[in-house]
PyMOL commands that place a pseudoatom at each C-alpha (Angstrom):
pseudoatom trace, name=CA, resn=MET, resi=1, chain=A, elem=C, hetatm=0, pos=[0.321, 0.495, -0.317]
pseudoatom trace, name=CA, resn=SER, resi=2, chain=A, elem=C, hetatm=0, pos=[1.133, 3.659, -0.694]
pseudoatom trace, name=CA, resn=SER, resi=3, chain=A, elem=C, hetatm=0, pos=[1.361, 6.508, 1.470]
pseudoatom trace, name=CA, resn=SER, resi=4, chain=A, elem=C, hetatm=0, pos=[1.272, 9.150, -1.198]
pseudoatom trace, name=CA, resn=GLN, resi=5, chain=A, elem=C, hetatm=0, pos=[-1.438, 11.208, -0.874]
pseudoatom trace, name=CA, resn=ASN, resi=6, chain=A, elem=C, hetatm=0, pos=[-3.034, 13.458, -4.277]
pseudoatom trace, name=CA, resn=ILE, resi=7, chain=A, elem=C, hetatm=0, pos=[-4.387, 16.439, -3.650]
pseudoatom trace, name=CA, resn=ASP, resi=8, chain=A, elem=C, hetatm=0, pos=[-6.515, 18.506, -6.910]
pseudoatom trace, name=CA, resn=PHE, resi=9, chain=A, elem=C, hetatm=0, pos=[-6.498, 22.470, -5.731]
pseudoatom trace, name=CA, resn=GLU, resi=10, chain=A, elem=C, hetatm=0, pos=[-8.389, 24.628, -8.107]
pseudoatom trace, name=CA, resn=LEU, resi=11, chain=A, elem=C, hetatm=0, pos=[-6.931, 27.813, -8.895]
pseudoatom trace, name=CA, resn=ARG, resi=12, chain=A, elem=C, hetatm=0, pos=[-8.740, 31.289, -6.772]
pseudoatom trace, name=CA, resn=GLY, resi=13, chain=A, elem=C, hetatm=0, pos=[-7.492, 33.076, -9.972]
pseudoatom trace, name=CA, resn=GLU, resi=14, chain=A, elem=C, hetatm=0, pos=[-5.017, 32.629, -12.543]
pseudoatom trace, name=CA, resn=PHE, resi=15, chain=A, elem=C, hetatm=0, pos=[-2.052, 31.889, -9.639]
pseudoatom trace, name=CA, resn=ILE, resi=16, chain=A, elem=C, hetatm=0, pos=[-0.894, 30.787, -6.407]
pseudoatom trace, name=CA, resn=THR, resi=17, chain=A, elem=C, hetatm=0, pos=[1.875, 31.423, -5.097]
pseudoatom trace, name=CA, resn=LEU, resi=18, chain=A, elem=C, hetatm=0, pos=[4.200, 28.489, -3.809]
pseudoatom trace, name=CA, resn=ASP, resi=19, chain=A, elem=C, hetatm=0, pos=[4.230, 29.060, 0.007]
pseudoatom trace, name=CA, resn=ARG, resi=20, chain=A, elem=C, hetatm=0, pos=[0.501, 30.092, -0.148]
pseudoatom trace, name=CA, resn=LEU, resi=21, chain=A, elem=C, hetatm=0, pos=[-0.470, 26.782, -1.828]
pseudoatom trace, name=CA, resn=LEU, resi=22, chain=A, elem=C, hetatm=0, pos=[1.504, 24.684, 0.904]
pseudoatom trace, name=CA, resn=LYS, resi=23, chain=A, elem=C, hetatm=0, pos=[-0.843, 26.510, 4.011]
pseudoatom trace, name=CA, resn=ALA, resi=24, chain=A, elem=C, hetatm=0, pos=[-4.091, 26.079, 1.897]
pseudoatom trace, name=CA, resn=THR, resi=25, chain=A, elem=C, hetatm=0, pos=[-3.654, 22.758, 1.575]
pseudoatom trace, name=CA, resn=GLY, resi=26, chain=A, elem=C, hetatm=0, pos=[-3.053, 22.509, 5.303]
pseudoatom trace, name=CA, resn=LEU, resi=27, chain=A, elem=C, hetatm=0, pos=[0.897, 21.025, 4.372]
pseudoatom trace, name=CA, resn=ALA, resi=28, chain=A, elem=C, hetatm=0, pos=[2.182, 24.091, 6.144]
pseudoatom trace, name=CA, resn=ASP, resi=29, chain=A, elem=C, hetatm=0, pos=[0.386, 25.782, 9.881]
pseudoatom trace, name=CA, resn=SER, resi=30, chain=A, elem=C, hetatm=0, pos=[1.833, 29.082, 8.332]
pseudoatom trace, name=CA, resn=GLY, resi=31, chain=A, elem=C, hetatm=0, pos=[3.290, 30.865, 5.932]
pseudoatom trace, name=CA, resn=GLY, resi=32, chain=A, elem=C, hetatm=0, pos=[6.303, 30.863, 7.487]
pseudoatom trace, name=CA, resn=GLN, resi=33, chain=A, elem=C, hetatm=0, pos=[6.895, 27.434, 8.177]
pseudoatom trace, name=CA, resn=ALA, resi=34, chain=A, elem=C, hetatm=0, pos=[5.673, 26.724, 4.013]
pseudoatom trace, name=CA, resn=ARG, resi=35, chain=A, elem=C, hetatm=0, pos=[8.615, 29.270, 3.148]
pseudoatom trace, name=CA, resn=MET, resi=36, chain=A, elem=C, hetatm=0, pos=[10.874, 27.288, 5.708]
pseudoatom trace, name=CA, resn=MET, resi=37, chain=A, elem=C, hetatm=0, pos=[10.339, 24.223, 3.487]
pseudoatom trace, name=CA, resn=ILE, resi=38, chain=A, elem=C, hetatm=0, pos=[10.560, 25.558, 0.751]
pseudoatom trace, name=CA, resn=THR, resi=39, chain=A, elem=C, hetatm=0, pos=[14.150, 27.712, 1.842]
pseudoatom trace, name=CA, resn=GLU, resi=40, chain=A, elem=C, hetatm=0, pos=[15.349, 23.688, 2.795]
pseudoatom trace, name=CA, resn=GLY, resi=41, chain=A, elem=C, hetatm=0, pos=[14.800, 22.385, -0.219]
pseudoatom trace, name=CA, resn=MET, resi=42, chain=A, elem=C, hetatm=0, pos=[11.941, 20.180, 0.627]
pseudoatom trace, name=CA, resn=VAL, resi=43, chain=A, elem=C, hetatm=0, pos=[9.770, 21.542, -2.212]
pseudoatom trace, name=CA, resn=GLN, resi=44, chain=A, elem=C, hetatm=0, pos=[9.149, 20.287, -6.022]
pseudoatom trace, name=CA, resn=VAL, resi=45, chain=A, elem=C, hetatm=0, pos=[7.818, 21.857, -8.739]
pseudoatom trace, name=CA, resn=ASP, resi=46, chain=A, elem=C, hetatm=0, pos=[7.116, 19.613, -11.607]
pseudoatom trace, name=CA, resn=GLY, resi=47, chain=A, elem=C, hetatm=0, pos=[10.151, 17.371, -10.732]
pseudoatom trace, name=CA, resn=GLN, resi=48, chain=A, elem=C, hetatm=0, pos=[12.599, 19.964, -10.009]
pseudoatom trace, name=CA, resn=ALA, resi=49, chain=A, elem=C, hetatm=0, pos=[13.329, 21.563, -6.673]
pseudoatom trace, name=CA, resn=GLU, resi=50, chain=A, elem=C, hetatm=0, pos=[11.903, 25.083, -5.986]
pseudoatom trace, name=CA, resn=SER, resi=51, chain=A, elem=C, hetatm=0, pos=[13.411, 27.007, -3.867]
pseudoatom trace, name=CA, resn=ARG, resi=52, chain=A, elem=C, hetatm=0, pos=[11.486, 31.193, -5.095]
pseudoatom trace, name=CA, resn=LYS, resi=53, chain=A, elem=C, hetatm=0, pos=[9.491, 30.487, -1.589]
pseudoatom trace, name=CA, resn=THR, resi=54, chain=A, elem=C, hetatm=0, pos=[6.656, 33.005, -3.372]
pseudoatom trace, name=CA, resn=ALA, resi=55, chain=A, elem=C, hetatm=0, pos=[6.679, 31.373, -8.015]
pseudoatom trace, name=CA, resn=LYS, resi=56, chain=A, elem=C, hetatm=0, pos=[3.848, 31.476, -8.954]
pseudoatom trace, name=CA, resn=LEU, resi=57, chain=A, elem=C, hetatm=0, pos=[2.664, 28.939, -9.644]
pseudoatom trace, name=CA, resn=ARG, resi=58, chain=A, elem=C, hetatm=0, pos=[-0.865, 28.375, -12.988]
pseudoatom trace, name=CA, resn=PRO, resi=59, chain=A, elem=C, hetatm=0, pos=[-2.985, 25.178, -14.288]
pseudoatom trace, name=CA, resn=GLY, resi=60, chain=A, elem=C, hetatm=0, pos=[-1.089, 22.271, -14.845]
pseudoatom trace, name=CA, resn=GLN, resi=61, chain=A, elem=C, hetatm=0, pos=[1.677, 21.986, -12.361]
pseudoatom trace, name=CA, resn=VAL, resi=62, chain=A, elem=C, hetatm=0, pos=[2.211, 19.711, -9.769]
pseudoatom trace, name=CA, resn=VAL, resi=63, chain=A, elem=C, hetatm=0, pos=[3.591, 19.975, -7.055]
pseudoatom trace, name=CA, resn=LEU, resi=64, chain=A, elem=C, hetatm=0, pos=[5.369, 17.679, -4.986]
pseudoatom trace, name=CA, resn=PHE, resi=65, chain=A, elem=C, hetatm=0, pos=[6.500, 17.258, -1.462]
pseudoatom trace, name=CA, resn=GLN, resi=66, chain=A, elem=C, hetatm=0, pos=[7.371, 14.878, 1.015]
pseudoatom trace, name=CA, resn=GLY, resi=67, chain=A, elem=C, hetatm=0, pos=[4.863, 12.181, -0.803]
pseudoatom trace, name=CA, resn=VAL, resi=68, chain=A, elem=C, hetatm=0, pos=[1.738, 14.431, -1.077]
pseudoatom trace, name=CA, resn=ARG, resi=69, chain=A, elem=C, hetatm=0, pos=[1.448, 15.592, -5.136]
pseudoatom trace, name=CA, resn=ILE, resi=70, chain=A, elem=C, hetatm=0, pos=[-0.672, 18.750, -5.960]
pseudoatom trace, name=CA, resn=LYS, resi=71, chain=A, elem=C, hetatm=0, pos=[-1.641, 19.139, -8.483]
pseudoatom trace, name=CA, resn=ILE, resi=72, chain=A, elem=C, hetatm=0, pos=[-3.120, 22.676, -10.261]
pseudoatom trace, name=CA, resn=LEU, resi=73, chain=A, elem=C, hetatm=0, pos=[-6.262, 22.657, -11.392]
pseudoatom trace, name=CA, resn=PRO, resi=74, chain=A, elem=C, hetatm=0, pos=[-7.541, 26.149, -13.569]
pseudoatom trace, name=CA, resn=ASP, resi=75, chain=A, elem=C, hetatm=0, pos=[-10.550, 28.260, -11.690]
pseudoatom trace, name=CA, resn=PRO, resi=76, chain=A, elem=C, hetatm=0, pos=[-13.442, 26.588, -12.631]
pseudoatom trace, name=CA, resn=HIS, resi=77, chain=A, elem=C, hetatm=0, pos=[-15.484, 29.745, -12.925]
pseudoatom trace, name=CA, resn=GLN, resi=78, chain=A, elem=C, hetatm=0, pos=[-13.183, 31.647, -15.339]
pseudoatom trace, name=CA, resn=ASP, resi=79, chain=A, elem=C, hetatm=0, pos=[-13.588, 31.308, -19.385]
for i in range(1, 79): cmd.bond("trace and resi %d" % i, "trace and resi %d" % (i + 1))
show_as sticks, trace
zoom trace
């Protein structure tokens, strides 16, 4: 049995920053904790380590953090 988890995250708008995504999905308790996890190299975006705390994530991108895979989905309310 796999311990990985998949989360589909629907955007509200054009993009979300990486630190806000970690907080919004409950993977970080605070923005400060999210920024620390990013700085320590614990987060990947599209298979590459990402150190930019405010990297803009858009639909189709995938974030990996400790066995959790977050897929960014488009805002369902945008045309």
